[in-house]
C-alpha positions, 0 to 999 in steps of 0.5 A: 754238838752237845759236848762242844757247847758245854766247853764254850760255856766253861770257858773262863773269857769269851771269844770274839770273831777276829776276821781280819788279816794281822802280821805275825813274827816269830824265831824258828828253831834253827834261829830265823826270824820268819814273818808272815801274813796270818787269818786272824780267827778269833780272840779273848781277853788273854789270847788269839787263834791265827791260821798260817800256811806253816806250822809254829813250834810250841812255846815259841814267842810270837808278836802280832800286828793288827793293821787296824789297832797297830799295836804289836803284842806278844804271845805264846804259842799254846797250840799248832793243828793242821787244818787242810793246808793251813795250821791253826795256832793258838797263842796266849798273850804276854806280858800283861796284855789284855784284850778288851772288847770295844763295850768295855773301852771305845766304839771303835772295836777291839784294842789291846791294852798293856 
């Protein structure tokens, strides 16, 4: 536990619990476009982490859509780790997108800014 606390203190951007479903889409290694509902785990200014029932290849481009914010965001898959029957997928936003907290933008919650 002590090591994990140490790592968290050195993150460039704090993480926030997402805890809501998000839509994701990507192109698989066979050229097929895939779409799925994912469980949003957390996010920070430069990326997000979701859980899916299937693996996604590293460096795949994904699009994330939140029903609450309805702004599609592009991201690159940085890791995909199996956690029981699901996969944790960490993504880095692309195209200059940043996720800001409600304290920085509005009282309605996190939004994505391009």
